[in-house]
N, C-alpha and C positions, 0 to 999 in steps of 0.2 A: 504493500500500499504506499509506504513512504517513498521508496525508490521510484515506482511508477508514477506516483503523484508528483514527485519532484520533476520528473521528465516531462509530464504533461504540462506542468506549470511553466517550465522553460519554453515549451512550444508556444504558449500564450504570450509570455513576456518578450521572447526573442523573435517569435514569428508574427503572431497577430499584431502585437504592439509596435515593436521597434522596426520590424522589417516592412510590414504592409501598411500600418496606420501612419507611420512617420517617415518611412523610406530612409532610415538613418544608415543603412548599408545595403549592399547588393548581395544576393545569394545565388548559388548555383541551382540548376534544375533539381539536382538530387536533394540538396538541403531544403529547398522550398517544398518539395514533395513530402519529406519526412515531417516538416513543421506543420504542413496542412493536414496530413493523415493523423498523426498523433495528437495534434492540437484539437481535432474534432472530438477526440475522446475526452476532452476536458469539459464538455457539455456546456459551452458558452455561445453556441450559435455558429453560423458560418462566418468565415473571414470577412466577407463583404458587408454583412450586417453589423458585425462587431466593429469594424473599422469606420463605417459610416457614423455610428453613434459616438465613437471615440473622437473622431475629427470634429464632430459637432460640439462635443464637450470642450475641446481646446478652443474652438472658434468663438463659442458663446459662453465660456466658463462663468459660473455664478449668475447666469441670467435665466429667464424662463425657458429659453430655447436650448439650454444645456440639459441633455436627457437625464443626467444624474447630478443635478445642481446641489451643492452642499447647502445652499441658502434655504432649501426646502426641508432641511432637517437631516439628522444622521441616518434615520431609518430609510428615508427616501433615497439618499445617496448610496446606501449600502445595497438595498434589495427592493425597496418600494417602487423604484422606477421600472422594475421588471414585472412586478405583480399587477400594477395598475396600468391600464391601457392609455396610450397617448392619443386621445381623440377629443374632439370638441365636446362630445356628449358628457364625458367624464369631468370636464372642466380643466383638463391638463393640457398645457400648450404643447403642440407637436414639436418634435425635434427639429432644430434649425437645419437649413439646407447646406450641403457641402458638396464639393466636387469629388466624385469617386470614379471618374472616367478611367483612371489607370487600373483600378481594380476590375472594372468591366472588361478591360482588354487583356487581363492576365488569365491565360488558359487554366492554370492550376487553381486559381481562385474560383473561376466559373465551374470547373469540374468538382471542386469540393462542395460548392453550393448545391449543385445538382444531386450529389449523392451524400449530402450531409447526414441525414438520418440513418442511413445504412452504416456510414463510417462511425457515427456516434455509438450505435449498438455494438459494432464490432470492436472498436478500440476502447470504448468506455467500460463495457461490461463483458462481452464474450471473450476477448483476449485474456484479461486477467483471470477469468474463470478457467480457461483452458490451461494456462501456464501453471496455476496453482493445482489443478487436477493432475497434470502430467508430472510435476516435480514433487508435490507433497500429498497427492491423493486427497485434495481438499477443495473440491469444486465449490462447495457452499461458502467456504471462507474466501475463495477467490472472488465469487460474485458479490457477497455482501460487504466484505471488508475492503479488498483491493478495488472492487468495482464500484459499488454504491457509496460506501463511506469515503473512499478515495476521491471519487468524482465530486462529492459534496465538499470535501476539504479543499480541493483545488478551486472550486467555485467561490467559496467563502474567502479564500486567500486573495483571489483577484478582486473581489468586491471591496476588500479592505483598502485598496488603492483609491476607490471612489469615496470612501467614508473616513477612515482613520487618517489617510494622507491629506485630507482637507480639514482636519479637526484638531490635531495636536502636533506640535513640533515647532521648529524655528523657520524663519523666513529670511535667509541671508541674501537672496538675490532680488526679490521684489515683495512688497508688502500690500499692494493694492488689491490682490486677489487671494483666495483662500488656500491654495496649495501650500504644503509645509514639508519640511525635511524632518525625518524621524528615523533613528536607527532601529527601533522596535518594529516599525512598519516595514522597514527594509527586510528584516528577517522574515516577516510574515509573507512578503510578496516577492521574494527572490530578487531583491535589489531595487524594487520600484518605489521604495519609501523616500527616496530623495526627490520628492515631488515638486518642491519649490524650484529646484534647479531644472527639472524636466519641463515644467510649464514655461519657464523663461527661455530655455534652449532645447526645444523638442527635436531638433535635427541631430543632436548629439547621440551617438549610439550608446553612450554611457549615461547612467543616472548618478552613480557614485563616482565622482571624477578623480578623487584621490586613489592612489593604487591600493590603499588598505581599506577603502570603503567596501562594506559588504554588498557586493553586486554580482552574484553568480551569473546573471544574464550577460553582463558585460564580459566576464571572463569566458563564457561559452562562445560568444560572438568572436572575440579575439582569437580563441583557439581554433575556431572554424576558419578564420582568416589565415592562420598558419598552415592549414592543410589545403588551402585553395578552395574551400567551400564557400567562403564569404570574401567580399572585396569592397573597396570604397568605403571603409569604415569612417564615418564622418565625425569630426570633432569641431565644436564651436571654438573660434580663436580664443586663446587664453587671455589676451588683452581685453576682449569684450566681456569675458566672464568676470574679470577683475573689476571692470567698470561697474557691473551690476552690484558686486560686493561693496565697492566704495560708495556708490550712490545710496545704498540702504544704510550704511554706516553714517553717512553724512546726515541723512534724514533723521535717524535715531539720535544723533548728537545734537541736531537742531532742536528736536523735541525736548531733550533733556536740558539743553541750554535755555529754552523758553521758560522752564520751570524754576530757573535760578534768578535771584535778584542780583544784577550786576551793577546796581547803582544807576543814578541818572546819567544818561549818555552825555558826553562832553558837548555835543552839538545842541543839547537842550538846556544847558546850564546858562544862567544869566552872566553877563559880562560885568566885571567889577574893575573900577579904576584902582591903580596901585595906592593912591592916596586914601581912597575909601577903605581899602583893605587894612591899611595901617591904622586908620582912625577907629575902625570897629575893634581891632585887636587891642588898642589902647584903652577902649572903654569897657573892657571886660569880656569880650567874646574870644573864645579859645580858637583862633584861626592860625593856620600855617599854610605856606605855599610850597608845593613841590612840582617842578616842571610846569610852572605857570598855572597850576590848578589850585584853587583854594579849598582847604579841608577844615571842617569844624570838628575838632577832636575833644570836645567838652566831655563826652561820655566815656572817653578812653584814657584820659589823663592819669587817673589813679590805677588803671589796669595795665599801663605800659610796662612790659617786662624789664626795660632798662631803668625804670624808676620815673616817678612823676617829674622830678626836676629836669631830667633830660628833655622831656617833651615841652614843659613850660618854658624852657630856655629858648625854644625855637618859635614860640608864639610871636606873630607879627613880623617874622623874618622869612627869608628864602631858605628852606630846609632841604633843598635838592641834594646838595653834596653830602650832607649828613645822612640822608635816607638811603642814598645809593652807594654807600660804602665808605664815606669819610670816617664814620665811627663804627658802623655795623652794616654789613650787607644783608638787607632784609630779605626774607623768604617770599615765595610766590603767594603764600597764604596771607602774609602781612600786607602785600600789595592789594590783594583781593579785598581784604578787610577795609583797607583805606578807601577803596573805590566807593564803598557805601557811605563814606563821610564827606564826599565832595559836594560843595554848595555853589561854586562859581568858578569862572576862569578869569585870569588877569588879562586886561587888554594889552 
């Protein structure tokens, strides 16, 4: 059950998904035939139908025309979209239109569609029954465990891509849509759990782009390439992938920065004449100047680590040299704290 389930799962992820739905690599006639025949035993419909829905999912992700939109809830994304019909009578918006002309012209795809139900019965149930009967004299175990239970397990594993991979995990490449990266989901789905990356760079034959990322589908495609069964393994340019990472980091940094009080911006501070600054300092206001910016240090005089006398000695003067290393090279934290005390700029 485990071995044959793993094999059928790879035929879905490497065949249905990365080869036919996204054309992320090219496959020989022999490899395509194996992927189509064994993939039919996974019980997930014909290649043509599967890829049509999946291309619509990518094109209309998180909208009403996404067949398994995560916005309609976890259950709908996982299996509800299969249970409930997509027609106007049921109130469910039909799947969005996509181009599948390449699939219609593929003879292996058309052959599999024509004989799909026969292939499903043969590869999904009859073959494991025969194998277990021949080698272990256990036809019932082959049918119920390797056949029925194994097929169900492969189906649920694939459905996790539509549900868990849009529900939990990180978003290192884009944050405007629901797909997420998650190692746990990658284990459940034979490497398809790096879903945030996949939705941003669907032409890449990899989902886990680092060599150590758990992505057996990637390894299988690469191995087939070494034996001449696969070619044109497509990789999105590293520089473009890095752009996505940096853009998300910038956005997160901007959001974090917006939550911090940086003090009144210099451009919004009132302009103070030098004479006015000195006059206010003489009449009891604890003002100092550093780099032509006026700071009111009244609430910090007694808290100054160097002692109150050091700070009071600078009141009414230009303390730039002293602050920037004449006596003590202040830390970045000290400079940030000071930003909250600025009240004006010197003309």
